[in-house]
C-alpha positions as CSV (number, residue, x, y, z in Angstrom):
1,M,-47.7,-67.3,97.1
2,T,-50.2,-64.6,98.1
3,A,-50.3,-61.3,96.1
4,G,-51.5,-59.3,99.1
5,D,-48.7,-60.2,101.4
6,V,-45.8,-57.9,102.1
7,I,-42.7,-59.8,101.0
8,F,-39.0,-59.2,102.0
9,A,-35.6,-60.7,101.2
10,C,-31.9,-59.8,101.2
11,A,-31.4,-58.8,97.6
12,S,-27.6,-58.7,97.8
13,G,-25.3,-61.7,97.8
14,A,-25.0,-64.2,100.6
15,G,-22.1,-64.0,103.1
16,Q,-20.2,-61.1,104.7
17,S,-20.1,-57.8,102.8
18,G,-19.8,-54.1,103.4
19,V,-23.4,-53.4,102.6
20,A,-26.5,-55.6,102.3
21,V,-29.8,-54.5,100.7
22,I,-33.1,-55.7,102.2
23,R,-35.9,-55.3,99.7
24,I,-39.6,-55.1,100.9
25,S,-42.6,-54.9,98.7
26,G,-46.4,-55.1,99.1
27,P,-49.4,-53.2,100.3
28,E,-48.6,-51.2,103.4
29,A,-44.9,-51.9,103.1
30,A,-44.2,-48.4,104.4
31,C,-45.4,-49.4,107.8
32,V,-41.9,-50.9,108.3
33,F,-40.7,-47.4,109.0
34,D,-43.0,-47.0,112.0
35,A,-42.2,-50.5,113.2
36,L,-38.4,-50.5,112.8
37,T,-37.4,-46.9,112.8
38,H,-40.3,-45.4,114.9
39,M,-40.4,-42.6,112.3
40,S,-42.5,-41.6,109.3
41,P,-41.4,-42.7,105.8
42,P,-38.8,-40.5,104.2
43,L,-39.5,-38.5,101.1
44,P,-40.0,-40.8,98.1
45,R,-36.7,-41.9,96.5
46,K,-34.7,-39.8,99.0
47,A,-32.2,-41.7,101.1
48,S,-32.5,-41.2,104.8
49,L,-30.2,-42.5,107.6
50,R,-32.2,-44.2,110.3
51,K,-31.6,-46.5,113.3
52,L,-33.4,-49.9,113.0
53,Y,-34.9,-51.4,116.2
54,N,-36.4,-54.8,116.9
55,S,-39.5,-55.4,119.0
56,D,-37.5,-55.2,122.2
57,R,-36.3,-51.7,121.1
58,E,-32.8,-53.0,120.7
59,V,-30.8,-51.2,118.0
60,L,-30.1,-53.5,115.2
61,D,-28.1,-51.2,112.9
62,K,-27.9,-47.7,111.4
63,A,-29.2,-48.0,107.8
64,L,-29.9,-45.9,104.7
65,T,-33.6,-46.2,104.0
66,L,-35.5,-45.6,100.8
67,Y,-39.2,-45.4,100.1
68,F,-40.8,-46.0,96.7
69,P,-44.6,-45.3,96.6
70,A,-46.7,-47.4,94.2
71,P,-46.7,-47.5,91.2
72,R,-43.3,-46.0,90.8
73,S,-41.2,-48.9,92.0
74,F,-39.6,-52.0,90.6
75,T,-42.6,-54.2,91.4
76,G,-45.3,-51.5,90.9
77,E,-46.2,-51.9,94.6
78,E,-45.3,-49.8,97.6
79,S,-41.7,-50.7,98.2
80,V,-38.9,-50.1,100.7
81,E,-35.2,-50.7,100.6
82,L,-33.0,-51.0,103.7
83,H,-29.2,-50.6,103.0
84,I,-27.7,-52.1,106.1
85,H,-24.2,-53.3,107.1
86,G,-23.5,-56.7,105.5
87,G,-22.5,-58.8,108.6
88,P,-24.5,-62.0,109.0
89,A,-25.7,-61.1,112.5
90,V,-27.0,-57.7,111.2
91,I,-28.8,-59.3,108.3
92,D,-30.3,-62.1,110.4
93,G,-31.5,-59.5,113.0
94,V,-33.2,-57.3,110.5
95,L,-34.9,-60.3,108.7
96,A,-36.1,-61.6,112.1
97,A,-37.6,-58.2,113.0
98,L,-39.4,-58.2,109.7
99,S,-40.7,-61.7,110.2
100,N,-42.4,-60.6,113.4
101,L,-44.5,-58.0,111.6
102,Q,-48.0,-59.0,110.8
103,G,-48.6,-59.6,107.1
104,F,-44.9,-59.8,106.3
105,R,-43.2,-63.0,105.0
106,P,-40.0,-64.0,103.3
107,A,-40.1,-63.7,99.5
108,E,-39.9,-66.8,97.3
109,A,-37.5,-67.1,94.4
110,G,-38.2,-64.6,91.7
111,E,-41.3,-63.2,93.5
112,F,-40.3,-59.6,93.2
113,T,-39.9,-59.9,89.4
114,R,-43.1,-61.9,89.2
115,R,-45.0,-59.1,90.9
116,A,-43.3,-56.6,88.5
117,Y,-44.7,-58.7,85.6
118,R,-48.1,-59.0,87.1
119,N,-48.3,-55.2,87.6
120,G,-47.2,-54.4,84.1
121,K,-43.8,-53.1,84.9
122,M,-42.2,-55.6,82.4
123,D,-43.3,-58.4,80.1
124,L,-42.3,-62.0,80.4
125,A,-39.4,-61.8,77.8
126,E,-38.0,-58.7,79.6
127,A,-38.2,-60.5,82.9
128,E,-36.2,-63.4,81.4
129,G,-33.7,-60.8,80.1
130,L,-33.3,-59.6,83.7
131,G,-32.6,-63.1,84.8
132,D,-30.0,-63.5,82.1
133,L,-28.4,-60.2,83.1
134,I,-28.0,-61.4,86.7
135,S,-26.2,-64.6,85.5
136,A,-24.2,-62.9,82.7
137,D,-20.5,-63.7,83.1
138,T,-19.1,-62.0,80.0
139,A,-19.6,-58.6,78.4
140,A,-21.3,-60.2,75.3
141,A,-23.8,-62.0,77.5
142,R,-24.4,-58.7,79.4
143,R,-25.1,-56.8,76.2
144,Q,-27.5,-59.5,74.9
145,A,-29.4,-59.6,78.3
146,L,-29.7,-55.8,78.5
147,W,-31.1,-55.7,74.9
148,Q,-33.8,-58.2,75.9
149,M,-34.5,-56.6,79.3
150,Q,-35.0,-53.3,77.6
151,G,-37.6,-54.7,75.2
152,G,-35.6,-55.5,72.1
153,L,-36.8,-59.1,71.8
154,T,-40.4,-58.2,72.6
155,A,-40.5,-55.5,70.0
156,Q,-39.3,-57.9,67.3
157,H,-41.8,-60.5,68.2
158,L,-44.7,-58.0,68.4
159,S,-43.9,-56.8,64.9
160,W,-44.2,-60.3,63.7
161,R,-47.4,-60.8,65.7
162,E,-48.8,-57.7,64.0
163,T,-48.1,-59.3,60.6
164,L,-50.0,-62.4,61.7
165,I,-52.9,-60.3,63.0
166,S,-53.1,-58.4,59.7
167,A,-53.1,-61.6,57.7
168,S,-55.7,-63.1,60.0
169,A,-57.9,-60.0,59.5
170,L,-57.7,-60.4,55.8
171,A,-58.6,-64.1,56.0
172,E,-61.5,-63.3,58.4
173,A,-62.8,-60.6,56.1
174,E,-62.7,-63.0,53.2
175,L,-64.6,-65.5,55.3
176,D,-67.1,-63.2,56.9
177,F,-68.0,-61.3,53.7
178,S,-67.9,-64.1,51.3
179,D,-71.3,-63.1,49.9
180,E,-70.5,-59.5,49.5
181,P,-68.1,-57.5,47.3
182,V,-64.6,-57.5,48.8
183,P,-61.2,-56.4,47.5
184,E,-59.7,-58.8,45.0
185,D,-57.1,-61.4,45.9
186,L,-57.4,-61.2,49.7
187,E,-56.1,-64.7,49.9
188,G,-53.0,-63.9,47.9
189,R,-52.3,-60.9,50.1
190,W,-52.4,-62.7,53.4
191,K,-50.5,-65.7,52.1
192,M,-47.7,-63.5,50.8
193,E,-47.4,-61.8,54.2
194,I,-47.1,-65.0,56.2
195,L,-44.9,-66.6,53.6
196,E,-42.3,-63.9,54.2
197,L,-42.6,-64.3,57.9
198,K,-42.2,-68.1,57.7
199,E,-39.0,-67.7,55.6
200,T,-37.6,-65.3,58.2
201,L,-38.4,-67.6,61.1
202,S,-37.2,-70.8,59.3
203,H,-33.9,-69.1,58.5
204,Y,-33.2,-68.2,62.1
205,L,-34.4,-71.5,63.5
206,S,-32.2,-73.5,61.1
207,N,-29.0,-71.8,62.2
208,S,-27.1,-72.2,65.5
209,P,-28.5,-69.3,67.7
210,V,-26.2,-66.7,69.2
211,T,-27.7,-67.6,72.5
212,E,-26.1,-71.0,72.5
213,R,-22.7,-69.4,72.0
214,L,-23.3,-66.9,74.8
215,S,-24.4,-69.7,77.2
216,E,-21.9,-72.4,76.2
217,G,-19.1,-70.3,74.7
218,F,-17.6,-70.1,71.3
219,R,-16.4,-73.7,70.9
220,V,-12.7,-74.1,70.0
221,V,-11.5,-77.7,69.6
222,L,-7.8,-78.6,69.8
223,V,-6.7,-81.5,67.7
224,G,-3.4,-83.0,66.6
225,A,-1.2,-86.0,66.8
226,P,-0.1,-87.4,70.2
227,N,2.5,-85.2,72.0
228,A,1.9,-82.3,69.6
229,G,1.3,-80.1,72.7
230,K,-2.5,-79.7,72.8
231,S,-2.8,-80.1,76.6
232,S,0.1,-77.8,77.1
233,I,-1.6,-75.1,75.0
234,L,-4.8,-75.6,76.9
235,N,-3.0,-75.1,80.2
236,A,-1.2,-72.0,78.8
237,L,-4.4,-70.5,77.6
238,A,-6.3,-71.3,80.8
239,R,-3.3,-70.1,82.9
240,R,-3.7,-73.2,85.1
241,D,-3.0,-76.9,85.0
242,A,-6.3,-78.0,83.7
243,A,-5.0,-81.0,81.8
244,I,-2.4,-83.6,82.7
245,V,0.8,-83.2,80.6
246,T,3.4,-86.0,80.3
247,D,5.9,-87.2,77.7
248,I,3.9,-90.4,77.3
249,P,2.0,-90.4,74.0
250,G,-1.8,-90.8,74.4
251,T,-2.0,-89.3,77.9
252,T,-5.3,-87.5,77.0
253,R,-8.0,-90.1,76.6
254,D,-11.2,-88.1,76.9
255,I,-12.7,-84.7,76.1
256,L,-11.6,-81.9,78.5
257,E,-13.3,-78.5,78.4
258,V,-12.2,-75.2,79.9
259,R,-14.4,-72.1,79.7
260,M,-12.6,-68.7,79.2
261,D,-13.5,-65.0,78.9
262,L,-11.5,-63.6,76.0
263,D,-12.0,-59.8,75.8
264,G,-15.6,-60.1,77.0
265,Y,-16.5,-63.1,74.8
266,P,-17.2,-66.6,76.2
267,V,-14.9,-69.2,74.7
268,T,-14.8,-72.9,75.5
269,I,-11.5,-74.6,74.7
270,V,-11.8,-78.3,74.2
271,D,-8.7,-80.6,74.5
272,T,-9.0,-84.0,72.7
273,A,-7.1,-87.3,72.5
274,G,-4.2,-87.4,70.0
275,L,-5.3,-88.6,66.6
276,R,-3.6,-91.8,65.5
277,E,-4.3,-95.5,64.8
278,T,-4.2,-97.5,68.0
279,E,-5.1,-101.0,69.2
280,D,-5.8,-99.7,72.8
281,P,-9.7,-99.8,73.1
282,I,-9.7,-96.9,75.5
283,E,-7.5,-94.7,73.4
284,R,-9.4,-95.6,70.3
285,E,-12.6,-94.4,72.0
286,G,-10.9,-91.1,72.8
287,V,-9.8,-90.7,69.2
288,R,-13.5,-91.3,68.1
289,R,-14.7,-88.7,70.5
290,A,-12.0,-86.3,69.2
291,Y,-13.4,-86.6,65.6
292,D,-16.9,-86.2,66.9
293,A,-15.9,-83.0,68.8
294,Q,-14.7,-81.5,65.5
295,G,-18.2,-81.6,64.1
296,L,-19.5,-79.5,67.0
297,A,-16.7,-77.0,66.9
298,D,-17.0,-73.4,65.8
299,L,-13.3,-73.4,65.2
300,V,-10.8,-76.2,65.0
301,V,-7.2,-75.5,66.0
302,E,-4.8,-78.1,64.6
303,V,-1.7,-78.3,66.8
304,R,1.3,-79.5,64.9
305,D,4.7,-80.5,66.2
306,I,7.1,-78.2,64.3
307,L,9.7,-81.0,64.3
308,S,7.3,-83.4,62.5
309,P,4.6,-81.3,60.9
310,A,2.4,-84.0,59.4
311,E,-1.0,-82.6,58.4
312,L,-4.0,-84.4,59.7
313,A,-6.8,-85.6,57.5
314,K,-10.6,-85.1,57.9
315,L,-10.4,-81.6,59.3
316,P,-13.2,-79.1,58.6
317,E,-12.7,-75.9,56.8
318,N,-13.1,-73.7,59.9
319,R,-9.6,-74.4,61.2
320,L,-6.5,-72.7,62.3
321,V,-3.0,-74.2,62.5
322,F,-0.6,-73.7,65.5
323,H,2.9,-74.9,65.0
324,N,4.1,-75.8,68.5
325,K,7.6,-76.4,70.0
326,K,9.3,-73.5,68.1
327,D,11.8,-73.3,71.0
328,L,13.3,-76.5,69.7
329,S,13.6,-75.5,66.0
330,S,14.5,-72.6,63.7
331,I,12.0,-73.8,61.1
332,Q,9.5,-71.1,60.0
333,P,6.4,-72.7,58.6
334,P,4.8,-70.9,55.7
335,N,1.3,-70.7,57.2
336,G,-0.5,-70.6,60.5
337,I,0.9,-69.4,63.8
338,S,4.3,-70.6,65.2
339,G,5.0,-70.6,68.9
340,S,5.7,-72.6,72.0
341,A,3.4,-73.6,74.8
342,K,6.6,-74.0,77.0
343,T,7.9,-70.4,76.5
344,G,4.6,-68.7,75.7
345,E,5.8,-67.5,72.3
346,G,2.9,-67.2,69.8
347,L,0.2,-67.7,72.4
348,K,-0.8,-64.0,72.3
349,D,-1.3,-64.3,68.6
350,L,-3.4,-67.4,69.1
351,E,-5.5,-65.6,71.7
352,R,-6.1,-62.7,69.3
353,E,-7.2,-65.1,66.6
354,L,-9.6,-66.9,68.9
355,T,-11.0,-63.6,70.2
356,A,-11.5,-62.3,66.7
357,A,-13.3,-65.5,65.6
358,A,-15.5,-65.4,68.7
359,K,-16.3,-61.7,68.1
360,T,-17.3,-62.3,64.5
361,A,-19.5,-65.3,65.4
362,I,-21.3,-63.5,68.2
363,E,-21.4,-59.9,67.3
364,G,-21.6,-60.5,63.5
365,A,-24.7,-62.7,63.8
366,P,-28.3,-61.2,63.9
367,R,-29.9,-60.8,67.3
368,P,-31.3,-64.1,68.4
369,L,-35.0,-64.7,68.1
370,A,-35.1,-67.2,70.9
371,T,-33.1,-66.9,74.1
372,R,-34.9,-69.7,76.0
373,H,-36.0,-73.1,75.0
374,R,-39.7,-72.1,75.4
375,H,-39.1,-69.2,72.8
376,R,-37.8,-71.7,70.3
377,V,-40.7,-74.0,70.9
378,A,-43.2,-71.2,70.4
379,L,-41.5,-70.0,67.2
380,E,-41.5,-73.6,65.9
381,E,-45.3,-73.7,66.6
382,V,-45.7,-70.4,64.6
383,V,-43.9,-72.0,61.6
384,A,-46.0,-75.2,61.8
385,A,-49.2,-73.2,62.1
386,I,-48.2,-71.0,59.0
387,N,-47.5,-74.2,57.0
388,R,-50.9,-75.6,57.9
389,A,-52.6,-72.3,57.0
390,M,-50.9,-72.2,53.6
391,E,-52.1,-75.7,52.8
392,A,-55.5,-75.6,54.6
393,P,-58.3,-77.1,52.5
394,A,-60.8,-74.6,53.9
395,L,-60.6,-70.9,54.7
396,E,-62.0,-71.5,58.2
397,L,-59.1,-73.8,59.0
398,A,-56.6,-71.3,57.7
399,A,-58.0,-68.5,59.8
400,E,-57.8,-70.7,62.9
401,D,-54.2,-71.6,62.3
402,L,-53.3,-67.9,61.9
403,R,-54.9,-67.3,65.3
404,L,-52.9,-70.1,66.8
405,A,-49.7,-68.7,65.3
406,S,-50.5,-65.2,66.7
407,R,-51.2,-66.8,70.1
408,A,-47.9,-68.7,70.1
409,L,-46.0,-65.4,69.5
410,G,-48.0,-63.7,72.2
411,R,-47.0,-66.3,74.8
412,I,-43.3,-65.3,74.5
413,A,-44.0,-61.8,75.9
414,G,-46.8,-63.0,78.2
415,L,-49.6,-61.2,76.2
416,V,-51.8,-64.3,76.5
417,D,-52.3,-66.9,79.2
418,V,-49.0,-68.3,80.3
419,E,-49.9,-69.4,83.8
420,D,-48.5,-72.9,83.1
421,V,-44.9,-71.5,82.6
422,L,-44.8,-68.8,85.2
423,D,-43.7,-71.0,88.1
424,R,-40.9,-72.6,86.0
425,I,-39.6,-69.3,84.8
426,F,-39.5,-67.3,88.1
427,S,-38.3,-70.3,90.2
428,S,-34.9,-69.9,88.4
429,F,-34.5,-66.4,89.8
430,C,-32.5,-65.8,93.0
431,I,-34.2,-64.9,96.3
432,G,-34.5,-61.1,96.5
433,K,-35.2,-60.8,92.8
């Protein structure tokens, strides 16, 4: 990866499409206009319709062209966009023409965003927010990614870093001017500041982060006796035959997960084996896994056969009861939701309950402090360094631990050396971004 090269890539999706966008960035990127259009660059940020030619002066396409002089571009470098027709032959022809230009080469994964980071157009956390935005598959994930991409996560971390820097300055002052008059109780002041920060970070790190719910989905586990209708309800909610349904008790032997989008919130529905005593070793293992799944659930939906509504034991507090097979009985249970997976009655009510629970869990929780594993590791390092500083036997050791804590926070936004993680972060981006 050479910073001085002019890089290019198709920034739109692969395959046939109405329009494809070719992105070009680097020093002298504007020479593409002379080479491919035989004309001067258009006015900055003004679309201009141009014919594109290859080196044999064959017309490749008629395209909308845009020119972005440095530093007012996505990467901070001189940049060009070619909006061409999205046929594979057109795309291949334009990319081949660019490859023939001296100093031009295809971009690597995430290289445009990496150059934007290098040129100060965004910090590392904002770049990761952009990556999350590209992969967001629900409205809730989109909102979280936009908040991070627009600097929300960075602003929060920088405020905490300022607290650490302030505490470090007090500790350094106490250390450097130990033989001179200094304000009283400097140690008490900086310890109080970092203790409050430690309690904040520890609280967030000890709770399940919103990010996990956004990536894995609000987890709903269906439990119940054999033939209560759990798999039928899963299929009805998923609107497809995700699970095998038969009249034979114990058909479901393992965990089956289906991810759904309920009103913009990611929800994972988990079907489990029917809960009962059994001598079948395979079914017994399925029952064990069903009980284990309950411990990982955000919400447990107990499915009861309305004809034999025996309540199950060992269910957690976060549960909802769905009385199934109402089409076979006139019984009206006093609690929960009554309905039928076969006729669809009550399923809208169940969906509304699941959506409300997911919304409360995701939107009602504070913004996450860590949206990547490396963020969580860095914050754990901060807490560990604060603990060491609070118990340090010497002021010199405490001051060093405060510096380490500040450095760990700075790594999240890329304010200190993070060369060891750059390749891993940007390699997860798509080509053209």
